[in-house]
N, C-alpha and C positions, 0 to 999 in steps of 0.2 A: 392189508388184506391178507386172508386166508385162502391158501389156493388147495386145493384136492383133488381125489380122483371123480369126485360128485361133479365137479364144475371146469374140469377139464382133460380132455382124451389125450392123457399122457403121450399115446402111440404116435399124436403129429407134433411132437415137439422134436425138432429136429437140431438145433444149434446147443450149443454148450453154454452159450449166452444167454438165449432163452427158458433153458431148464433152469438154470440159476435163479432166474427172474420169477418164475413159476413155484419154485418149493422152497424162498425163503420164508418164514415166518412169518405171523403178520407183525403189520406197522414195519415192513422191512423198509430200508431207506435205497432209493433208486433202486438198479440191481445188485448192489451189494449187499453181502452177508456179513460183514466183518461186525465186529464190537463196536461201539461208540468209544470214541478217543475223546477225553476230557471236554466234554460238549457244556459250556454253560449253559446251564439252565434258563437264566434269564440273567441277560447283559445289564449291568448298574444302570439304574436310571430309568427302566421298565418294568411296566408291571401287565401279565398275563395269567388268563386262567390256569388255575395250581396244577392242571391235567396235561398241558402243553410247555415245551420248550423252544427257545427262539437263539437260531443260531445267527450270526453274520456271516453272509456267503460270498459277498464282495462290496467292495468299497473304495470311494478314492484312491488313490490316483486311475483305478483301473476302468472305472464307471464314475460319470456325473451326469446329473439332469436326468434319470431314468424315469420313462413314463407307460413303459408297456416292455412284455418280454414274452419270447418263446424258449421252451427246450428243446432241440430238433431230435430225429430220431436218431443221432450220434453222439446224444448228449451234449452238445454244443449248445452255449446259453445266447440268444442273440438277445439284445437290448437297445431298445429307442432313446436315444437322448435328445430333450429338446432343449437345448442350450438357449433358446432364442427369447424363452418367455419372459416379459411379457410383449415387447414393444421391438425386437431385434429379428430384421427380416433379411438378413446379409447372409444369413444360408451357412448356419455354425452347428446345426443339425448333424446327427450321426445315426448310423447303426454299428453297434461293435459286437465280437465274438468274443463271450469271456469262458475260457476254459480252467481246469483244475488239472495241472500238469504232474502233481506227485500225489495223488490220491488223499489227498489230507482232509476234503470236504471244504475247502474254500477254493472260490476263484483266485489263479496268480499268474494269468497270463491275458491281456488285452488287445486286439488287433481293430480295428476300422474295417468294416465289413464295405461300408457305405458312410460317405460323407455330402456335405452340401445340399444336405436338407434343409427345409427353411424350420418349418414348425411342424413337424413330424408328431403324431398323437397316437400309432398306432400300428401293430406289426401281428401278422401268420403267415405259418407257414403254407407253400402251394407249390404243387411239383417238385423243382428241384430247387426254389428257391424259398422267397418271401414276398410275398404284397406288405407294402408299408404305407400308410394314409400319411400325405403329404399337402394338404391343402395347397393349390386346388382339386390335385390328383391322386389316384391310386395309383401306387407304382410296383411294376415288378421287378424285383433284383435277385441275381443267379450270378455264380461262379461257375464260370464254365472251362476253365483253367487249372482247378483246384488248390489256387496260392493263396486264399481267405480273403479273397478281395472282390466285391461285383463286379463285372464287365460287363453283362448287360442290364440296362437300366432302362425299363420300356414303362411308357404311361398306357396302364390301362382301363380307366377309367379317369374323367376329369370333367369339371365347371363348377366344382363344391365353391361354397364363398372361403375366403381367407378372411375370417373376423374376428373377432375377439377369441383368442384361441381356446378359452374353456367352452367354449361353442361350434368349433369347427368339427366336420367330418371326422371319425375316431372310430377304433378300435373295430377292427375286420375279424369276426366270427363266422366258422363253417358250422352252420345249421346241420339240424338232423334231417332236413329235408333235399340237403345237398346245396343250396344256394348258399352265396355269402354275403352276411349281413353288416352293415354296415352304422355305427350310433351317426346320428345330425340329427340337426335340430336347424330354423330359422337364422339367418346371419343377426349378429349383434354388433351391429354398429357402436363404438362408444361414443358417448359424445364427446371429450375433450381427444381422443385423437383418433378422429373421423377417417386424418389424412394417411393415416398408417396401417390403420384396420377397417376400411371402409369399404371394401368389397362386398359387392352384390352376390356374385357368381354369375353363371352362364348355364345356359342348357347343359344337361348333363347327359355324355355321348362317350363312344368308345373311340378315341380319336383314329386307330387302324381302320375302322370301318365309316367312313363320312355319309355312308345312305343309311346307317343301321339305328338301330333303337336309341329313343333319344328321352328324356326325362325335363319336365318346366323347369327354368331357372333354379339352379340350386335346391332343384327337387321341390317347390314348394314350401321347403323348410321341414318336409317330413323326411324319417332316415329313408334308406333303399338296400334294397337285394339286387345281386347282380351274379351272373355267370361270366367269368373273366373272357372265354370266348367268344362273348358277344350274342351268344343266343339268349340271354335272359338279363332284362334290365329294368326292377319297377320300383315305384312308392312303396315302403309299410302304411298301416294308417296311423303310423303314433311317430313322436318324437322320443330323443332321450340326448341326455348332455354329454358328461364324458363317461361313456362305459354302458354297457349293456350287456345280457346274459340269458342263458336257455336252462331251464332245468331240465332231468335227467328225458324226459317225455316230450319235451320241445317247447314249453312255456316259456314265453318272452318276458322278461322282467327290464323295468328303464330307471333311468334315475334323472332328478335334475338337484340343483345344487342344495335346497332346503326340502326337497322331498326324496328320502331314501329307498322307499319300498310302491313300485309302479307296476302293474301288469297291463300286459297288451291283451284286451280279453277276447275284442272282436277282430281277426285278422281283415285285412286289405281287401281281400278275395270276397270277402261278402259285405262290400261297404258301396256305394253307387247302383243300386240296382232297385233302389225305389228312389226314382227323383221328387217324390213328393214327401219323405221324411230323412232329408240328408242328417247325417249323423256327426256333429261335432268333435265327441271326445268317445273313446272307443278303449281307454283304459281308468282303470281304478285305484288310486290310491291307497293299499292296503293296510298300514301301519295303523294298530288300535292304539298306538299312541301319539298319532298325528302327524301333520305335517311341521317340518321346524322342529322336529322332536328335541326334547333336551336330550343334552350330552354328558358325562361326567369324565373331562378332562383333570391331569392332577400335575397340568404343567406349571414350573415355580415361576418363569416369567414369562406368560406367552406374549406373540407379539400381536397384537392387536392394531388394525388401522381404524382410521376413522369413522368410517361405515360397516366394521365386523358387526355382524349381529351376533353376540356373543352368548355363548351359555347353550346353544342350538344348534341344530343341524343348518351349515351355510355354506360349507364346500363338498356334501356326500359327491361322493365318485368312486368308480372301480367296484361298481356292484358284483358281487360273485357267490353264487350258489354253492356248498362246497358237497362236491360228487368225487371224491378222491377214493370214499370207502375205505380210509384208514384211521378216520378220527371216531373215538368213540358214540356212542349217542347222547345226545338227538342232534349230532351234528350233520348228518344226514338230511336234515331239516332245516338248515340252518343258511342263513343270506349273509355275507358278510358285507359291510360298507364301510370303505376310507374315509375319514373326517379329516383332510390335513390341516387347517386352521385351528381344530380344537386337539391335534395331534395324539390321535386315537383310530380303534379301528373299531367298529359296532356290531353287534352281531343280535339276528333276531330271528327266531324260533317260528316257521311258517308251515301253516298247516291249512287244510280244504276248507273253504265254505262257498258252496256252490259252485257256479262259472269260477268263481277268482276264489281268491285266499285271505287270510289274515294273518299279520306278521305281529309278534308282539316280545318285548325285549326280554332275551336271552338272560339279563342281569338285572335286579333292582338297585338302582342309582350305580349303576356300575358297568364297565366295559370289559371285551375282551382282551383290548390289549391298549394300553396305554402308556405314554412316555413322560415324563418331567421335561424331558430339553424340548425347550420351544423351535428347535429346527427341525423335530423329525416333520417329516410331511408326507406320511403316505397318499399314494395317489392312485394305486391299480396292486390286482393282485395276479396270482397265475399258479394255477392248478397243475401240479408236476408229474410228471412217470410214477413219480415213487409214494403220490397220494399227499404229499407235503404241499402245505400252503406259502407260496411265495409270495413277499411284500415286496414294492418298490416304493423308497424313501429318497420324493425328489432333494431333501434335505437344505432347504432356502430358508433365509433369515426370513425373508416375506414371500406371502403365497398369495395374496389376493390381487389383483388386477392394480393399476394405478388410478382406474377410473372410480376406484373408492376412498382413495386416500387423501388427505391433506397434502395440498400442494408444496409445503416445505418436504414430506418423504418425499416424494417423486423427485425434487430438487438436489436432494439429500446425494445420491448417487448409493443409495442403498438398494436400489432394485433388485440388483445383481447380485447380493452377498450370497455368496455358496454356491455360484455356477459352476465351480470347478469342485463341489462336494455331491456325493450319491452314496447310498446304501441299498444291497438287497438282502433282504432276511430269509431265512426259512423256519417256517413252521411247521411243527410236527409232534405229536404226541408223545408225552415224558417216557423219554427210554427208548426213543427211536433210534436206528442205527444212523451213524454219520450219510451224508451224501457220496455216491461216488460215483461221478461225473466222468470217471478215466474208462471204464467201461464201454465198451462200442454196442449201441442195437441200432444197427442200420435196420431202420424201416423201410427203406426203399430198397434194399436187399435181400428182403424176408421174402418167400414164398407166399402165394396167394393161400395156402392151406394154415400156416402161418396166421398173415392178418385176419382170417377168417375167426380164427379162436378169439383173437386179441377183441371180436366186436362181443363176447361174454363178459369180458373181464370188468372186475368190480370197478376201475379206476376208468371216469368219463377218457382222458386223457389217449390212452389206448385204443377206447371204442373210438371215437370219433378222430383220429388220426388214422386207424387201420380202415375207417368206412371212406375217407377220402381216398388214400389211395388205390384200395379197389377198386373206385366208380372211375378215378381217374385212366386205371389199367383196362379196364373191363374184358377182362379174361376170355377167351374164346378158344376151345370151348367152356361152357359155366361151370364151375367147379361144383360138382354134386353135394359137397361137404356146406355150400351155402343156403341151397335148398333146405338140406337137413336142417341147418341150424334154423333158420325161419319155421319150423315145426317143433322146436324141440322144446318138450315140455317143462324143462326144467329151468329154464334162461330166461326169463321175461326181457330181460335187456338183449340180451343175445337174440329174441327173436324182433323185438323192435329195430334193431340195427339193420338186422341181414335183409328184413320189408324194406327199408328205405335204401338200403344198398342196392338191392334189387332195382328198385325205382329208378336210383340213379343211373344204372348202366342200362336200362329199358327193356327189364326182363323181367318184369314183376308180371306174375299172372291174376287172374282173378281170381282162380281158385285159391290162391293162397291169401288172399285177402278175403276172403268168401269164410275162410276157417279161422282167419284171426279176428272176425267180429265175433267169434266164440270164445275167445281168448281169455282164461280165468284172471287176468291182470286188468285191470281199468284201462292202467295207460298207452297197452296195446290196442285193447278193442276202440279207445279214442283215435289212434292214429292211423287205424285201421280203415274209420271210418272218411278221415282223410284221405290215405289213398283211394277209399272208393268212390271220390269223386273223377278220378280218371277212367272210372268204365261206366258212364252214364247207363250205357244200355243195362249193364249187370244191376246195377242198382234197380232199377226198374224190376229184373227177375228174382232179385233178393226182396219182394216186397214183403212176403209174410215174416221174413228173420227181421227186418228192419222195422217194423209196426212192432214186432212183439218188444224191441230194445226200446220202446215208448216207458218201457217198466224197468228198466236198468237200475239197480241198487245206486250207483255212481251218478252223481248231479253232473257232473265233467262231463261224463259219455253221453248222458240225454242232452247237455247244451251241445255237443257236437254233432249229435243227431239231427238236432233240431236246423243248425247250419246246412248238414250236406243234404239232408231233406228239401233243405230252399231251395235248391238248383234243379228242382224237379218240376213241375207244373200240373202233376197230376191228381186225382180228388183224394188219392189215399193218402198223399204226401202231406196235403192239404191238415186232413183229419188226424193223422197222427203228431203234426205239429201242433194244432192246437188240444190234443190229448197232454199233449208234454205243458205247454203253454198251463195250461188249468192245475196240473200238477206242481208247478215252479213258478206260479203266479208270484209269488214272494220275491223271486230272484230279478231284480232289473234288468241284468243282463238277457235274459230269457226275452224278457219285455223289448228289449231292443233287439235281439235277434229276428221277430216277429216282427217289428216294421222296418227292419231294413229287408226283410225279404220282399221280393217281387208278388204284389196283390193284382191276382189272378180276376177276371171281368165278372165271373161267378164267385167269387170270394168274397164274404161279408163280413170282415173280421169284427167292427163295432158291431154289427148285427147278435154276431155269435158270441160278443164280451156281455151286451144289456142282457141279452135271453138269459145267462148262466152266471148274471151277475152274483157276487154275494159277500155283502157288507162284514158277513165276518174275517174273511179271508184277505190277510196284507197283501195289497199290491193291486187290485182292482178296480178301485177308484186310479189308480194312475195310472193303470194301462187304457184304461176307458180314455183319459184326457188326450195321452199320446195319441191314442188311435182317432180321435175325433181330430184333432190336429192332423194328422196328416189326411183325413179325409175332406178338411174344409179346404185344405192347401190344392187338394186334385181336384174338388168338383166346382169349389170357389162359392159363393155367395147363393147364388140359386140352387145349386147341390144340396146345401145343408139349412136354405131356410123351411123345409116342409121338417125336419127336424126339430127346429127352435118352437115355431109357432106352437105347438100342443102345450110345450113345457110353461107358456104362459097363461095358462088356466088357472083362477086363480081356487078353484075347488079339486084341481087335479092333485092325487098324493102322492107324494114323493117317494122314491124307492131307494136313493142315499146316491145313485150314479149321477145325476143329473147336473147339480154343478158342475162334477168334474165334466163333463162332456160339454156345458157350455164354454167355460175355460179353456178349455182345447180346442175347439171352434173358433173362438175368438185369435186364438195365437196362430190357429192356420190361416185363419182368413188375413192376418199382419201381410202375410207373403205376399197377397195379391188384396190389395183392399178394393174393397166393392165401392160402387159409385153409382148416380142415377138416381132418378125419382124413387123406384122401388127401393133402393138404400134408404133414402132418407124419409119415407114414411115409413118404413119398419123402426128405423131409429125413434120418429115420433110415438109410436104406437108402445115401443119398450117404455120409454119414459113416461107414458101416459099410465100405462098400469105396474109401473115400480112400486106405488103405497099400496096396492091392493094385495103384493106378493107377500108372504108373512116371513119367508126363509129369508134370512140375511146372505146364506152363502149363496144362494140364487141370487138376489139383488145384485151382490157383488160381480157371482158371474157376468149376467146382463148387462153390465156396468164394462165389463171388459171388451163386452162384444162389440156394443154400440160407440164405444171411444176409440176403436179402431181406425176410423177415422176423425175429423175435427168436427165437433157438434156444434156448427154453425147456424145459427138460427132456428134450432130445436128450442120451441117455446116449453116454457117448466113453470107450473103453476106457484104463483108467489107463496102462497102456504104451504107449499110441498119444502119450498127453501126454508121458509122461517123455522119450520118443524125442524127442518137438519139442522138449523143452526143452534136451535135450543135445547135439542138433544146432546148437541155436541159441546158445550157450554154445563151441560146437567150433571154433576159429579156422581149424582144417584143413580145413572141411567149404567146399562151394562156397557163394558168396555166397547166391544162389536158393534153397537149403536152407533157408540160416540165417533165411531172410526167411520163407518159409515157414511156420519151425518157431516165429518169431515170432505169426505171425499166427495160426494152430493157437493158442498161448498165450492170446492176446488176445480169442480168441472162446470158449474153453473154459473158460480157467481163469485171468481176470483179477486175479486175487488172487494171483498169484504174480509179485509183483512185487517181488520182494524185490533183497536186496545183490548177488548174482548177476549179473542184469539190467543193474544200475548198473554194475558194473564194465567193462560193454562200453562206457561212455563214454570210451575213452581212443583216444591217438593212435593205434594201432596197428589198430585197427576202421577199414573203412573205414565212411566218410562216408555214405555210404547206408543201411547197418544201424544206425547210430549216429543217424542221424536216426527213425529205424522207433522205435527204442528210445525215444527220448524221446516218442515220439508217444505207446505203450505206455504209459510213465510219468505223462505228462500227464493220461491217461484216469483211471489208477490211484490216484492218489491228490493230492489237492488239496495240501496245507499242505504236506505231505513233500516234493513235486516241486518246489515253490518254492523251498524251502529250498535243496534238492539242487542244484538248477540255479545259483543264485547261488553257490553253495560252489564249485560247478565251473567258474564263467564264466570265469576268464582262461586257462584251459585249453582251449576251445571252439573249433574250429576256426572260418573265415569263415562256411563254407556250414552247419555246424552251427549256428554262432550266429544264425545269419539265422534257422533253426526255432524257434532257442530264442526270439528276438525276438517271434515272429508267436504262438506259444504264450503266451506273457504278455499279451500285448492282446486276450484274449479274457473277462475279465472285468475291471469297477473293480477288484476285488480284488487281482488279479496286475497291473493297471496300476500301480495305488500300488505294489506291491513292486517292479516295474522301477522305478518314480522312486527308490525308496528306495534301491536299488542305484546309481542316477547320483549321488545326492545324498552316499552313501560311498564314491564315488570305483570301487568295482568294475566298475560300467559305464561305459562311455566314450562322450562323444556320437556318435562316431565308429561305435560298433559299431551302431549305428540307422540300417536304411536310409531311404535319404531319405523313401520313400512313406509309411513308418513314422513318422517325425520328422512328417510333413504330418498322418498320424492323430491323434497325442498332441497334438501343437501348436492343434489346430482341433477338439478335442474339445466336444462341448457342454455338459459338465458343468465349470461353472467352477475345481472344486478340481483337476479333471485339467488343465485346458489353460492356466491360468496358472502353475501348477507345473511343466509340461514345457516351455512358453517360457522359463521362468527357469533351469532346469537345462540346455536344451538349445542357447542360445544363447550362445556364447563370453563370457565376462566377463574383467577387468584383471586380468594376472597382476604378477610382480615385476621385468617386465620395459619397464615401464613407462617409465623414467629413458632407457632404451635409445632407444626407439620415441619420446619425446620431441624427441631429439638429432637423429636424422636426419629430422625432419619437414623438415627444410631445405632437402631432398633433393628433396620435392616442387613444390617453387618455383624448381627449376631445370630448364632445358630439357634434358635430359640427350641425350646424340647416339647412334644405335642404334650405329655403326659402333667407338665405343670400348667400349660396352655387348658386345658380341660378345667382345670380351678378355677384360673380367672376367668373364664368363659362362665363356666355355674356360679359365679361371687356377681358377674358385673352383667351378663348380655343375655342367658338362659328367660331371665323375666319376659325380655319380649322377640327371642330368636330361638327358631329350632336351630338343630344342628342334623338333619334329616328328621325324620320323626320319630326318633328314638328319645331327644332330647329336648326340652326345651319349651317353649309356648311358642304359637303365630300370631306374631304382631308385626313385625318387620321383615324384612326378607329371610329365606332360610339361608343360613351361613355356609350352608355346603354350595350354594350355587354361587359363592367368592371363589372358589377352587380352580376358576376358569381366568381369575383376573390375576396380574401382576402383584406381588407383594406391596410393593409402593402404592399403588391404586387402591387397596384392601386400608391402606394405613392412610390415607387421604381420607377415607369415607367415614372410617371410625371417628378418626379426629374433627373432620369438616362435614357431618354429615348432611346439612342443609343445600352443600355444594351441589348434588346430585342425586336429586330425589330418584329413586328407582319406580318405573312405570308401573301404575297402579298402588303405590305406597303412601299417595299424598294424605297429609292429613287433615280432617275433616272437622268442622266443626258445625254441631246442630242443636238448636234453639227449639223447645218442645214449646208445646202451647200453654204449659203450667210456667215456663221460664225459666225451668231447667237448661244447662248448655252441659252438651255430650260429647265428648271428644271419640275419632277411631280413625280405624282407616276401615273403605267399604270392601264387605265381604262379596257381598251378592245383591243384586236388585230384582225386588219380586214387583208387580202390580202393585201390590198392596203394601209394601213394604221394606225397609231397607237394613240388611243385616250389619253390624259392625263388629270388630276386633279390637278389644281393647288390649293394655299391657296387661300381663299375668295369664294370658291363656282367658281371660272373660271375654265372653262375646254377648252382642245385645241385640235382639231384635225391636225393630222402634217401627209401629204404624208409621205409613204415609200421613193418616188425618191428625196423630199427634203430632208432626211437624211443621213448626211457625215456619224456618228458615233454617237452610243450611249453605254453608261455604268452605273451597278449600283453601288452607290453610299456607301461605308460600314460605313451610317450613317442615322439616322432617319431624316423624313422629319420636324420632330418637333425640334427645337433649344432647347438647356440646357439653363438654368438660368432663370426660371419661379421661382425660389425662391428669384430672386430678386424684384419681384413683389407682394409675397404674406407673410402676416404674417401667425403665426403658427395658429392662429384662423379662417384666412380666408381657411389655408389649409384645417382644419377638416372640416369647412363649404361644400366645394367644393365635400370632400369625401363624407360627407352626402348626398351630393346631388346628384352624381354619384352613390351611392350605392342604394337611396332610391326614388330619384325623388323627385318630389311634389305630 
């Protein structure tokens, strides 16, 4: 970071060490200005963005099993060690203090600050000590006598579950709003280790205050924020797995093991205010490359377990926005994610999108940091006072929980391989000075004026720690510098932290908030609106200004304005919110905010929407559906009946909103199902009028309404059902009419699941219709359906097969039938989607779990001799350049190597880089042993007698698109297809060993694993 007179008042710098910090050049390291000393740009085995360098700061024996860390105001590195993962509850966890005694930028001394922790998961500086999460507790640890060992150990908060460690309470973080936030989610009791990790938790409470604040058992599985003095304890609106973080403006980011970008969009304070619109989800997954996103490791021989999901995000943790101010652009808008199973750190570029964000991969088919070492296990990151990113490497052989492993691995003793190892790395821009931990920067000893100046520094570490200490001190009299910073026109982050610091001290004035509402920085305006809620009387006085803010150019400010105004009940507040809703109707979160707000007795939200309905504006129909749902839940059947009856008139012209409103009413009535003669009469009248309703969406919507309860004894004309049956069977009828006909049969004549409907399971029919027929048949007849399904199995197209698999997982009897299909060879392991494979192989019932594991794990085949002969290629250091030639001559006709080389037929060979050399060799020499999901070879027989083979790329209602060897693609109309069948062989022929020598195989493996 660059410091100059425009950003720092040099006259307020008193101590030499602080002056040194502020006047170092850009990209300085910690507080030292000395030159770099033999820093390796990248250690062996690592790849990192070429703009950065990677230094090993600490390793075993000084540290082992690190999961979280902090650098305190004296330059000491506190590290949490979780040795007990995954099953050891004997109290082996520690907090260590690492120091650099000789100033070479590496830690060389380690002392135990606290021990006898069970499964510690996080750490945060607090007062003169630290807070540590060690479920079920949050502990405060302090060294009061200066000997380097904590002699104070106090349970601050308790009651959290101790279950599967990756789901336990973790990561205490100091929030912009002066609360401490804890990552947390529901207890995840393992199936096979319930005795060790079956704790469900208790009421969350402060043990020092028995009559104080409490939360439900395990906080109901939601994350928590609290104040250690007992004055604050709240559940948050969402949950997170291992890790959570906030950006510079207080937006919260969460994570789960397969979803690395989650934004908490609607905070808890805006929930539970409208009992008729309960909100089940307040988060947005904002990755544009999806959940379980692809990752691109380079691990030489990765350690994958039985249920490891290979090649995708499966262990995402340690989410960290970069807020250090020292990385080059665009890293000020980057979020880092650790992916320990794949031995890498992923990076996404985050951009605003309405009330939330959109995250885009920073690298194409690459990663910010990755290692060839299979034991490299990045689990967390920490932003240091030098602006560097510190990376914690758990460094274990096995990182997955034993729940997801084969029994023989659990019994092998390998679970704790590496428990004596651990690494901490420092990532900084190339050319940065080495770290200097020997300088003393005692923040607790800094003056109030010095801390106030730190509130405006570019690095969040300084701002957050300075704010925490100032709020804790709460100086009296109030330093005028803090008030001046809150008005400083040149430093928006300083203004932000000054406002929240004043609020934390209880000394924020409404005048300062009013001024901040006009701030040129959107993030300050947004936070000013949040702060304004603490002055409800002033909110009413600022009516004119707040009304004008409905036109604020920033959508996040408008969204916050909507939420803040929803705390008021005045007419002007409602009209302002309706103006924002009309402007931002396409933003789903503005819709949710509108429905989360209390609805006053004179506020007709549905009427406003119907009156102002604009069919061309995205979001209107969805908002009307949600509002109608809320109104039906609030008013019941008698309250909405008068809305429905006019919509039944056959000659009434449609405006476009009707079907949405009716569907919403149906959803609302399900919360309190109607009954009685009036309701039965209403059902009957709709059934009578259905034939006269021309609009299929309206028919379906009215069916939604009347099926809120059972349709017992509702008479339906026989000719109506016969027409429905004939339309369903008619291949010339529009698909929507056929689907409606099938629905009518399912509702009024479910027993008519005869051979006629079964004949619709054929490739000539659209996949959507076939899926609905399977659903119909599945409900109509248990035994007959399963037999029919397995008889037709090889002819079920990929999308239809996924539905079929799901229908066979609904009962133990059906699951056993599916397993019998696997045993007989009718069903192939590649036919079972990955999520369903995990479901089967992790069943509580051992008769299912063990049988599934035996059937779904590839076993030996008749190719053993060939594979054995080529084992020698694994001992040879192949040459990737030679491997490219082998690939071009033998593989490119069927396999791409990224989008630059080859043809797309089989799997992209670049996706194999996350597999072990031996696994790739086996796949090459025995391609039939483990066919990749989605790469079954299909044989289609056309009406002309022609036979076509290929991989199904895509299914549409009218056609199937095939990929064929050599980059050919062919689209075949469903009407042309006589039959289709999945073949039990790979599209890749055996016999490649007849074309490659052992050296050539070694070269090919090197090319596949490492590229050029």
